[in-house]
C-alpha positions as CSV (number, residue, x, y, z in Angstrom):
1,M,0.0,0.0,0.0
2,N,1.1,3.6,-0.7
3,I,-0.2,7.1,-0.6
4,F,-1.7,6.7,-4.0
5,N,-4.0,4.0,-2.8
6,V,-5.2,6.3,0.0
7,L,-5.7,9.2,-2.5
8,S,-7.6,6.9,-4.8
9,L,-9.9,5.9,-1.9
10,L,-10.5,9.4,-0.7
11,G,-11.0,10.7,-4.3
12,G,-13.6,8.0,-4.9
13,L,-15.3,9.0,-1.6
14,A,-15.3,12.6,-2.8
15,M,-16.9,11.7,-6.1
16,F,-19.4,9.5,-4.4
17,L,-20.5,12.2,-1.9
18,Y,-20.6,14.9,-4.6
19,G,-22.6,12.7,-6.9
20,M,-25.1,11.9,-4.1
21,R,-25.3,15.6,-3.3
22,M,-25.8,16.6,-6.9
23,M,-28.4,14.0,-7.6
24,G,-30.2,14.8,-4.3
25,D,-30.2,18.6,-5.0
26,A,-31.6,18.1,-8.5
27,L,-34.3,15.7,-7.3
28,K,-35.3,18.2,-4.5
29,E,-35.3,21.0,-7.0
30,S,-37.6,19.2,-9.4
31,S,-39.9,17.8,-6.8
32,S,-40.0,20.3,-3.9
33,G,-42.9,22.3,-5.1
34,T,-45.0,19.2,-5.3
35,L,-43.5,17.9,-2.1
36,K,-44.9,20.9,-0.1
37,K,-48.4,20.5,-1.7
38,V,-48.5,16.8,-0.9
39,M,-47.1,17.2,2.6
40,G,-49.5,20.0,3.3
41,K,-52.5,17.8,2.6
42,V,-51.3,14.8,4.8
43,T,-53.9,13.6,7.1
44,N,-53.7,12.7,10.8
45,T,-53.4,9.0,9.9
46,P,-49.9,7.9,10.9
47,I,-49.9,5.1,8.3
48,K,-50.6,7.5,5.4
49,A,-47.9,9.9,6.8
50,F,-45.5,7.0,7.1
51,F,-45.9,6.1,3.4
52,L,-45.6,9.7,2.4
53,G,-42.3,10.0,4.3
54,L,-41.0,6.8,2.8
55,L,-42.0,7.9,-0.8
56,M,-40.6,11.4,-0.5
57,T,-37.3,10.2,0.9
58,A,-37.0,7.6,-1.8
59,I,-37.6,10.4,-4.4
60,I,-35.2,13.0,-3.0
61,Q,-32.7,10.5,-1.7
62,S,-32.2,12.1,1.7
63,S,-34.0,11.4,5.0
64,T,-32.4,14.5,6.4
65,A,-33.9,16.7,3.7
66,T,-37.4,15.2,4.2
67,I,-37.3,15.7,8.0
68,V,-35.8,19.2,7.8
69,I,-38.5,20.1,5.2
70,T,-41.1,18.6,7.5
71,S,-39.7,20.6,10.4
72,G,-40.0,23.8,8.3
73,L,-43.6,23.0,7.4
74,V,-44.5,22.3,11.0
75,G,-42.9,25.6,12.0
76,A,-44.9,27.4,9.3
77,G,-48.1,25.9,10.6
78,I,-48.8,23.9,7.4
79,I,-48.9,20.6,9.2
80,S,-48.9,19.7,12.9
81,V,-46.4,17.9,15.0
82,H,-48.8,15.0,15.1
83,Q,-49.0,14.8,11.3
84,S,-45.2,14.9,11.1
85,L,-44.7,11.8,13.2
86,G,-45.5,9.2,10.6
87,I,-43.4,11.2,8.0
88,I,-40.4,11.0,10.3
89,I,-40.6,7.2,10.7
90,G,-41.3,6.8,7.0
91,A,-38.2,8.9,6.1
92,N,-36.0,6.6,8.1
93,V,-37.2,3.7,6.1
94,G,-37.1,5.5,2.8
95,T,-33.4,6.2,3.2
96,T,-32.7,2.5,2.7
97,V,-33.6,2.8,-1.0
98,T,-30.1,4.3,-1.7
99,G,-28.5,1.2,-0.3
100,Q,-30.6,-1.0,-2.5
101,I,-29.5,1.0,-5.6
102,I,-25.8,0.7,-4.6
103,R,-26.2,-3.1,-4.3
104,L,-25.9,-3.1,-8.1
105,L,-22.2,-3.5,-7.3
106,D,-23.0,-7.2,-6.6
107,L,-24.3,-7.9,-10.1
108,N,-22.3,-10.3,-12.2
109,G,-22.9,-10.8,-15.9
110,D,-20.9,-11.5,-19.0
111,S,-20.8,-9.2,-22.0
112,T,-23.8,-10.9,-23.5
113,S,-26.0,-10.9,-20.4
114,I,-28.8,-8.4,-19.9
115,L,-27.4,-7.9,-16.4
116,Q,-24.4,-6.2,-18.0
117,L,-26.6,-3.1,-18.5
118,F,-27.2,-2.8,-14.8
119,K,-23.6,-3.1,-13.6
120,P,-22.1,0.2,-12.3
121,S,-19.4,0.0,-15.0
122,T,-22.2,0.3,-17.6
123,L,-24.7,2.6,-15.7
124,A,-22.1,5.2,-14.8
125,P,-21.0,6.2,-18.3
126,L,-24.5,5.8,-19.6
127,A,-25.9,8.1,-17.0
128,L,-23.1,10.6,-17.6
129,I,-23.8,10.6,-21.4
130,I,-27.5,11.0,-21.0
131,G,-27.0,13.8,-18.4
132,I,-24.6,15.9,-20.4
133,V,-26.8,15.6,-23.6
134,M,-29.8,16.9,-21.6
135,I,-27.9,19.7,-20.0
136,M,-26.3,20.9,-23.3
137,S,-29.4,20.5,-25.4
138,G,-30.7,23.9,-24.4
139,R,-34.0,22.4,-23.5
140,P,-36.3,23.8,-20.7
141,K,-35.2,24.0,-17.1
142,R,-37.0,20.7,-16.2
143,M,-35.0,18.8,-18.8
144,K,-31.8,20.3,-17.3
145,N,-32.9,19.1,-13.9
146,V,-33.2,15.6,-15.2
147,G,-29.8,15.9,-16.8
148,Q,-28.3,16.9,-13.4
149,I,-29.9,13.9,-11.7
150,A,-28.4,11.6,-14.4
151,I,-25.0,13.3,-14.0
152,G,-25.1,13.0,-10.2
153,F,-26.1,9.3,-10.6
154,G,-23.1,8.7,-12.9
155,I,-20.6,10.5,-10.6
156,L,-22.0,8.6,-7.6
157,F,-21.3,5.2,-9.3
158,S,-18.0,6.4,-10.7
159,G,-16.9,7.3,-7.2
160,L,-18.2,4.0,-5.8
161,M,-16.2,2.0,-8.4
162,N,-13.1,4.1,-7.6
163,M,-13.6,3.3,-3.9
164,T,-14.1,-0.4,-4.4
165,G,-11.0,-0.5,-6.6
166,A,-8.9,1.2,-3.9
167,V,-10.4,-1.1,-1.2
168,S,-9.4,-4.1,-3.3
169,T,-5.8,-2.9,-3.2
170,L,-6.0,-2.2,0.5
171,T,-7.4,-5.7,1.1
172,E,-4.1,-7.2,0.0
173,T,-2.3,-5.3,2.8
174,G,-4.6,-6.7,5.6
175,I,-5.6,-3.2,6.7
176,V,-9.3,-3.7,6.0
177,E,-9.2,-7.0,8.0
178,K,-7.6,-5.3,10.9
179,L,-10.0,-2.4,10.7
180,F,-13.2,-4.6,11.0
181,S,-11.9,-7.6,12.9
182,G,-13.1,-7.8,16.5
183,L,-16.1,-5.5,15.9
184,G,-18.4,-8.5,16.4
185,E,-17.1,-9.0,19.9
186,N,-17.2,-5.3,20.7
187,P,-20.4,-3.8,19.3
188,L,-19.8,-0.5,21.2
189,I,-16.8,0.4,19.1
190,G,-18.7,-0.4,15.9
191,Y,-21.6,1.7,17.1
192,L,-19.4,4.7,17.8
193,I,-17.6,4.3,14.5
194,G,-20.9,4.3,12.6
195,A,-22.3,7.3,14.6
196,G,-19.1,9.3,14.1
197,V,-18.7,8.7,10.4
198,A,-22.4,9.5,9.8
199,F,-22.1,12.7,11.8
200,V,-19.1,13.8,9.8
201,L,-20.5,12.9,6.4
202,Q,-24.0,14.2,7.4
203,S,-25.7,11.4,5.6
204,S,-26.7,7.9,6.6
205,S,-27.1,6.9,2.9
206,A,-23.5,8.0,2.1
207,T,-22.1,6.3,5.2
208,I,-23.8,3.0,4.4
209,G,-22.6,3.4,0.8
210,V,-19.0,3.6,2.0
211,L,-19.6,0.5,4.1
212,Q,-21.0,-1.2,1.0
213,A,-17.9,-0.2,-0.9
214,F,-15.7,-1.8,1.8
215,S,-17.7,-5.1,1.5
216,I,-15.8,-5.7,-1.8
217,S,-12.9,-6.7,0.5
218,G,-14.7,-9.8,1.6
219,Q,-13.7,-9.1,5.2
220,L,-17.0,-7.8,6.5
221,T,-19.4,-10.0,8.4
222,F,-22.9,-9.5,9.9
223,G,-21.4,-9.6,13.4
224,A,-18.9,-6.8,12.5
225,I,-21.3,-4.4,10.8
226,Y,-24.7,-4.6,12.5
227,A,-23.6,-2.3,15.3
228,V,-22.0,0.0,12.8
229,L,-25.4,0.3,11.0
230,V,-27.2,1.1,14.2
231,G,-24.6,3.8,15.1
232,I,-25.1,5.3,11.6
233,Y,-28.8,5.9,12.4
234,L,-28.0,7.9,15.5
235,G,-25.2,9.9,13.9
236,D,-27.4,11.0,11.1
237,C,-30.4,12.0,13.2
238,V,-28.2,14.2,15.5
239,T,-27.2,16.2,12.4
240,T,-30.8,16.5,11.4
241,A,-31.9,17.6,14.9
242,I,-29.2,20.4,14.8
243,V,-30.5,21.7,11.5
244,C,-34.1,21.5,12.7
245,N,-33.2,23.7,15.7
246,I,-31.6,26.6,13.7
247,G,-33.9,29.6,14.1
248,A,-36.9,27.3,14.7
249,K,-40.0,27.5,16.7
250,P,-40.9,24.9,19.4
251,D,-43.0,22.7,17.2
252,A,-40.3,22.6,14.5
253,K,-37.7,21.7,17.2
254,R,-39.9,18.9,18.3
255,V,-39.7,17.3,14.9
256,G,-35.9,16.9,15.4
257,V,-36.4,15.6,19.0
258,V,-38.9,13.0,17.8
259,N,-36.4,11.8,15.2
260,I,-33.7,11.4,17.8
261,L,-36.2,9.6,20.2
262,F,-37.2,7.2,17.4
263,N,-33.6,6.4,16.4
264,L,-32.6,5.9,20.1
265,S,-35.5,3.5,20.5
266,E,-34.4,1.8,17.2
267,T,-30.8,1.5,18.6
268,V,-31.9,0.0,21.9
269,L,-34.4,-2.4,20.2
270,I,-31.9,-3.7,17.5
271,L,-28.9,-4.1,19.9
272,T,-31.1,-5.9,22.4
273,V,-32.8,-8.2,20.0
274,V,-29.6,-9.0,18.0
275,N,-27.6,-9.8,21.2
276,I,-30.4,-12.0,22.6
277,L,-30.7,-13.9,19.4
278,H,-26.9,-14.2,19.2
279,K,-26.6,-15.5,22.8
280,A,-29.4,-18.0,22.0
281,G,-27.4,-19.3,19.0
282,L,-30.1,-18.3,16.5
283,L,-27.7,-16.1,14.5
284,D,-24.7,-18.5,14.3
285,S,-25.3,-19.3,10.7
286,I,-24.9,-15.6,9.6
287,W,-22.8,-14.1,12.4
288,S,-19.4,-14.9,10.9
289,Q,-20.6,-15.2,7.3
290,T,-19.1,-12.7,4.8
291,I,-21.6,-10.0,3.9
292,N,-21.7,-8.2,0.6
293,S,-23.2,-5.0,-0.6
294,G,-26.6,-6.5,-1.1
295,G,-26.5,-8.1,2.3
296,I,-25.7,-4.8,4.0
297,A,-28.6,-3.1,2.0
298,N,-31.0,-5.9,3.1
299,T,-29.9,-5.8,6.7
300,N,-30.4,-2.0,6.7
301,T,-33.9,-2.3,5.2
302,V,-34.9,-5.1,7.6
303,F,-33.7,-3.1,10.7
304,N,-35.5,0.1,9.7
305,L,-38.7,-1.5,8.4
306,S,-39.1,-3.8,11.4
307,C,-38.5,-1.0,13.9
308,A,-40.9,1.3,12.0
309,L,-43.7,-1.3,12.1
310,L,-43.2,-2.0,15.7
311,M,-43.0,1.6,16.9
312,L,-45.5,3.3,14.6
313,P,-48.3,2.6,17.0
314,F,-46.4,4.5,19.7
315,V,-46.0,7.8,17.9
316,G,-48.2,9.5,20.4
317,V,-45.7,8.7,23.1
318,Y,-42.9,10.4,21.2
319,E,-45.1,13.4,20.7
320,R,-45.8,13.7,24.4
321,I,-42.2,13.3,25.4
322,S,-41.1,15.9,22.8
323,S,-43.7,18.4,24.2
324,K,-42.2,18.0,27.7
325,L,-38.6,18.3,26.4
326,V,-39.3,21.4,24.3
327,K,-41.5,24.0,26.0
328,D,-43.9,26.3,24.2
329,E,-42.9,30.0,23.7
330,P,-45.4,32.8,24.5
331,V,-48.0,33.2,21.7
332,A,-46.9,35.9,19.3
333,E,-49.4,38.8,18.9
334,S,-48.7,39.4,15.2
335,P,-51.4,38.0,12.9
336,Y,-48.7,37.2,10.4
337,S,-46.5,35.1,12.8
338,E,-47.2,31.9,10.9
339,K,-46.2,33.5,7.6
340,I,-43.0,34.9,9.2
341,N,-42.2,31.6,10.8
342,A,-42.3,30.0,7.3
343,L,-39.2,32.0,6.5
344,N,-37.2,29.2,7.9
345,P,-33.5,28.7,7.2
346,V,-34.1,24.9,6.9
347,F,-35.6,25.7,3.5
348,F,-32.3,27.0,2.1
349,S,-31.5,23.5,0.8
350,T,-34.9,23.5,-1.1
351,P,-35.1,26.9,-2.7
352,A,-38.6,26.2,-4.2
353,L,-40.0,26.1,-0.6
354,A,-38.0,29.1,0.5
355,F,-39.2,31.2,-2.4
356,N,-42.8,30.0,-1.8
357,A,-42.6,31.3,1.8
358,C,-41.5,34.7,0.4
359,Y,-44.3,34.6,-2.2
360,E,-46.9,34.1,0.4
361,I,-45.7,37.0,2.4
362,L,-45.5,39.2,-0.7
363,Q,-49.2,38.3,-1.3
364,E,-50.0,39.5,2.3
365,M,-47.9,42.7,1.7
366,F,-49.9,43.6,-1.5
367,Q,-53.2,42.9,0.2
368,L,-52.2,45.1,3.2
369,A,-51.1,48.0,0.8
370,N,-54.2,47.6,-1.3
371,T,-56.6,47.6,1.7
372,N,-54.9,50.6,3.1
373,M,-55.2,52.4,-0.2
374,S,-59.0,51.9,-0.2
375,R,-59.2,53.0,3.4
376,S,-57.2,56.1,2.8
377,F,-59.5,57.2,-0.1
378,D,-62.5,56.6,2.1
379,L,-60.9,59.0,4.7
380,L,-60.9,61.8,2.1
381,V,-64.7,61.7,2.1
382,N,-65.5,60.7,5.7
383,Y,-62.6,60.9,8.1
384,N,-62.6,58.8,11.3
385,E,-59.9,57.9,13.8
386,E,-60.6,54.2,13.8
387,T,-59.9,53.8,10.1
388,A,-56.8,56.0,10.4
389,D,-55.5,53.8,13.3
390,A,-56.2,50.6,11.3
391,I,-54.1,52.1,8.4
392,T,-51.3,52.9,10.8
393,L,-51.4,49.4,12.4
394,D,-51.3,47.6,9.1
395,E,-48.5,49.9,7.8
396,G,-46.5,48.7,10.8
397,H,-47.2,45.1,9.8
398,L,-46.2,45.9,6.3
399,D,-42.9,47.4,7.4
400,V,-42.2,44.3,9.6
401,L,-43.0,41.9,6.7
402,T,-40.8,44.0,4.4
403,D,-37.8,43.7,6.7
404,K,-38.3,40.0,7.3
405,V,-38.6,38.9,3.7
406,S,-35.8,41.2,2.6
407,N,-33.4,39.8,5.1
408,Y,-34.5,36.2,4.2
409,L,-33.8,36.9,0.6
410,V,-30.3,38.2,1.4
411,Q,-29.7,34.9,3.4
412,I,-31.0,32.8,0.5
413,S,-28.6,34.5,-1.9
414,G,-25.7,32.6,-0.4
415,H,-27.4,29.2,-1.0
416,I,-28.5,29.4,-4.6
417,S,-26.6,29.5,-7.9
418,A,-29.2,28.4,-10.5
419,P,-30.0,31.2,-12.9
420,Y,-33.7,30.7,-12.5
421,H,-33.4,31.1,-8.7
422,L,-31.2,34.2,-9.0
423,E,-33.8,35.8,-11.4
424,L,-36.6,34.9,-9.1
425,M,-34.7,36.4,-6.1
426,N,-34.1,39.7,-8.0
427,Y,-37.8,39.8,-9.0
428,Y,-39.0,39.3,-5.5
429,Y,-36.5,41.8,-4.1
430,N,-37.8,44.5,-6.6
431,I,-41.4,43.6,-5.8
432,I,-40.8,44.0,-2.1
433,T,-39.7,47.6,-2.6
434,E,-42.7,48.4,-4.8
435,F,-45.3,47.0,-2.4
436,E,-43.7,48.8,0.5
437,R,-43.9,52.0,-1.4
438,L,-47.6,51.4,-2.1
439,G,-48.1,51.2,1.6
440,D,-46.2,54.5,2.1
441,H,-48.4,56.3,-0.4
442,A,-51.6,55.0,1.3
443,T,-50.2,56.5,4.5
444,N,-49.5,59.8,2.7
445,I,-53.1,60.0,1.6
446,M,-54.3,59.2,5.1
447,E,-52.1,62.0,6.4
448,I,-53.6,64.4,3.8
449,A,-57.1,63.5,5.1
450,A,-55.9,64.0,8.7
451,D,-54.4,67.4,7.9
452,M,-57.6,68.5,6.3
453,K,-59.6,67.3,9.2
454,Q,-57.4,69.1,11.7
455,N,-57.4,72.4,9.7
456,E,-61.1,72.1,8.9
457,L,-60.6,72.0,5.2
458,C,-62.7,70.2,2.7
459,F,-62.8,69.4,-1.0
460,S,-65.7,70.8,-3.0
461,E,-68.3,68.5,-4.6
462,T,-66.6,68.9,-8.0
463,A,-63.2,68.0,-6.6
464,L,-64.6,64.9,-4.8
465,E,-66.3,63.8,-8.0
466,E,-63.0,64.2,-9.9
467,L,-61.2,62.2,-7.2
468,K,-63.9,59.5,-7.5
469,V,-63.0,59.0,-11.2
470,C,-59.3,59.0,-10.3
471,R,-59.9,56.4,-7.6
472,E,-61.7,54.1,-10.0
473,L,-58.8,54.2,-12.4
474,I,-56.2,53.6,-9.7
475,E,-58.2,50.7,-8.3
476,S,-58.3,49.2,-11.8
477,I,-54.5,49.5,-12.1
478,L,-54.0,48.0,-8.7
479,S,-56.3,45.1,-9.6
480,Y,-54.2,44.3,-12.7
481,A,-50.9,44.7,-10.7
482,G,-52.2,42.2,-8.1
483,E,-53.3,39.7,-10.8
484,A,-49.9,40.1,-12.6
485,F,-48.0,39.3,-9.4
486,Y,-50.3,36.6,-7.9
487,R,-50.4,34.5,-11.1
488,C,-47.3,35.8,-12.8
489,N,-49.8,36.9,-15.5
490,A,-48.1,38.8,-18.3
491,A,-51.5,39.5,-20.0
492,A,-52.7,41.3,-16.8
493,A,-49.4,43.1,-16.6
494,Q,-49.7,44.4,-20.1
495,H,-53.0,46.1,-19.2
496,I,-51.2,48.4,-16.7
497,E,-49.0,50.5,-19.0
498,P,-51.8,52.0,-21.1
499,L,-53.8,52.8,-17.9
500,E,-50.7,54.4,-16.3
501,E,-50.6,56.7,-19.4
502,V,-54.2,57.6,-18.8
503,V,-53.5,58.4,-15.2
504,D,-50.8,60.9,-16.3
505,D,-53.3,62.5,-18.6
506,L,-56.0,62.6,-15.9
507,V,-53.7,64.1,-13.3
508,N,-52.7,66.8,-15.7
509,A,-56.4,67.5,-16.4
510,L,-57.3,67.6,-12.7
511,K,-54.4,70.0,-12.0
512,Q,-55.7,72.3,-14.8
513,N,-59.2,72.2,-13.3
514,H,-57.7,73.0,-9.9
515,L,-55.9,76.1,-11.3
516,D,-59.2,77.2,-13.0
517,R,-61.0,76.9,-9.6
518,L,-58.2,78.8,-8.0
519,R,-58.4,81.6,-10.5
520,N,-62.2,81.8,-10.1
521,G,-62.0,82.0,-6.4
522,R,-63.7,78.6,-5.8
523,C,-60.7,77.0,-4.1
524,S,-58.7,77.9,-1.0
525,I,-55.0,77.9,-1.3
526,L,-54.5,75.5,1.6
527,A,-57.1,72.9,0.3
528,G,-55.6,73.3,-3.1
529,I,-52.1,72.4,-1.9
530,E,-53.5,69.2,-0.3
531,F,-55.3,68.5,-3.6
532,L,-52.0,68.8,-5.6
533,N,-50.2,66.6,-3.0
534,L,-52.9,64.0,-3.4
535,L,-52.5,64.0,-7.2
536,S,-48.8,63.5,-6.8
537,D,-49.4,60.4,-4.7
538,V,-51.9,59.1,-7.3
539,E,-49.3,59.5,-10.0
540,R,-46.7,57.7,-8.0
541,I,-49.1,54.8,-7.2
542,S,-49.6,54.3,-11.0
543,D,-45.9,54.4,-11.5
544,I,-45.4,51.7,-8.9
545,C,-48.0,49.5,-10.6
546,S,-46.2,50.1,-13.9
547,N,-43.0,48.9,-12.3
548,V,-44.7,45.7,-11.1
549,G,-46.2,45.1,-14.5
550,V,-42.9,45.6,-16.4
551,A,-41.0,43.4,-14.0
552,T,-43.6,40.6,-14.4
553,V,-43.5,40.8,-18.2
554,A,-39.7,40.7,-18.0
555,R,-39.9,37.6,-15.8
556,V,-42.3,35.8,-18.1
557,T,-40.3,36.9,-21.2
558,P,-36.6,36.2,-20.6
559,E,-35.4,37.9,-23.7
560,M,-36.8,41.2,-22.4
561,R,-34.9,41.2,-19.1
562,H,-32.1,43.4,-20.4
563,E,-34.3,45.5,-22.6
564,V,-36.9,46.8,-20.2
565,H,-36.3,50.4,-20.9
566,D,-36.6,49.8,-24.7
567,Y,-39.8,47.9,-24.1
568,V,-41.5,50.8,-22.2
569,S,-40.2,53.3,-24.7
570,M,-41.6,51.3,-27.6
571,L,-45.1,51.2,-25.9
572,H,-45.1,54.9,-25.3
573,S,-43.8,55.7,-28.8
574,G,-47.2,54.9,-30.4
575,N,-45.9,51.9,-32.4
576,N,-47.8,49.2,-30.6
577,E,-51.4,49.0,-31.8
578,S,-52.6,46.9,-28.9
579,F,-51.3,49.5,-26.5
580,N,-52.7,52.3,-28.5
581,K,-56.2,50.7,-28.7
582,E,-56.4,50.0,-25.0
583,Y,-55.1,53.5,-24.2
584,R,-57.7,55.2,-26.4
585,E,-60.5,53.1,-24.9
586,A,-59.4,53.8,-21.3
587,H,-58.8,57.5,-22.1
588,D,-62.3,57.9,-23.6
589,R,-64.0,56.1,-20.7
590,Y,-62.4,58.0,-17.9
591,F,-62.4,61.4,-19.5
592,S,-66.1,61.0,-20.4
593,L,-66.7,60.4,-16.7
594,L,-64.6,63.5,-15.9
595,N,-66.4,65.6,-18.5
596,A,-69.8,64.6,-17.1
597,I,-69.0,66.3,-13.8
598,P,-70.7,69.8,-13.5
599,T,-68.1,72.5,-13.8
600,A,-70.1,75.1,-11.9
601,E,-70.3,74.9,-8.1
602,A,-73.7,75.4,-6.3
603,A,-74.2,78.7,-4.6
604,A,-73.8,77.1,-1.2
605,D,-70.5,75.6,-2.2
606,G,-69.4,79.1,-3.4
607,G,-70.2,80.5,0.0
608,A,-67.9,77.9,1.6
609,S,-65.1,78.4,-0.8
610,Q,-63.0,80.3,1.6
611,K,-62.4,77.0,3.6
612,G,-62.7,74.5,0.8
613,M,-62.1,73.9,-2.9
């Protein structure tokens, strides 16, 4: 043996771990959106939750990922701790699927046998070829995800073959025999080795894969590896529990605690039963028998499945113990606590879930801003303190949500690299700013109404009728902006720009009408100033909606992302017939409403013109 054998072994391990990570990340990316929807609908039946956890872990190839996602969903209030219990146990069984895939190492077949197709030496290059073709084909993002899965699969098996080759060389030196000899008589050492390696590698599947690679030496026996397997379960669940506790709420932490409790129970049960059976001589036939990759995979599956079936009826006990170990925090007063809790760092490894949490808060932000906008316009007609207080309270909520989601997006940025995710992050970051500004302008209108109330000013009937037309147009634009964002609807977004142009025309007309009233002595200077300030806010609101619309169109149409300014200029240049038609129709509609307003004030209004407009 020399340093090159060790380098070959470590290099193979590095390829194996990277392939597993790459394959798992791509699987999570392609399935995490569906994953959340399915997990969110899970019932209180532990059996159904068990199969859900098993299936999802088999799909994304990581029990840690499944349990961490479950923890995040519990913290977000999407599922309860009780619903998560079956998922946790199912996830521990689902992780055995990886070992069953790796057992393909044991396949033997000559060049003419169909089994030759399933040997790692055939699957690895085949998967790599398929993967690179899919990635380089320029096909849609989903196709590239499948390509990354195939590439990860190929790298995983290439690393596995590299490891087995290095182990074969090391076997000749007797190192492997010395490493594993005696473990059958001292299960505690095997248990600690399994736990330690799993904790370092942060993956039970990877650790068992390494063990399967060592089985090529022919030195491993059931008596030597059973305690190692059990130790792996504990080492992996400790890592999971640590991740579940990062910035988590009590219920989310309980998910990690339940996982540890289950694996501790599994440890005690397996070690007790195996040692009793061994002492009774019932395992003599397999105790010292050489175990191969398939045998390790089968042993792992039997251990996990048996313990799951035995302990599934006792999930309620785990729930009660976890509740005693993790105390509840004081109930938060914010009505948006659950949405904020969904901004959980555990979702960084599954960006689709992280961005979905941001999306749901952005929906709340737009709703808050839109509601405050309606309230503030109401105050211009009928001012009352209760409505003003409600606007101020919700503006505070809006500011908190803005800070939370902005900070979360900054944290996400260090965990993503895919172009799609980077574009989505930039889109959301821009939208946050626009929605927060909408809320600010609603507050500005409220303050105008408050100032007029305090100074005993009022708008004339003509001015109020004009503002009614203006409000109808603004509410139409806001409706399109909401539809554009909620559904990423480019068609709705394209309705905004012609209406924004009409707002500019309408504001100019209202300013001219205001100046006419001022010259005719039907408007006080103080009320007129407030009217102009109000028109300025209206114009800014339409500009914000325009920004939301343009950003949405750019997101839906990738080729426009670097030509946004040219796109807007083209629309306003008069060269787009669809834009021109919608602009003319909207202009005619709202100006006909404006022109229908009487231009002369009633005599009573004229007498009050010294205090109003």
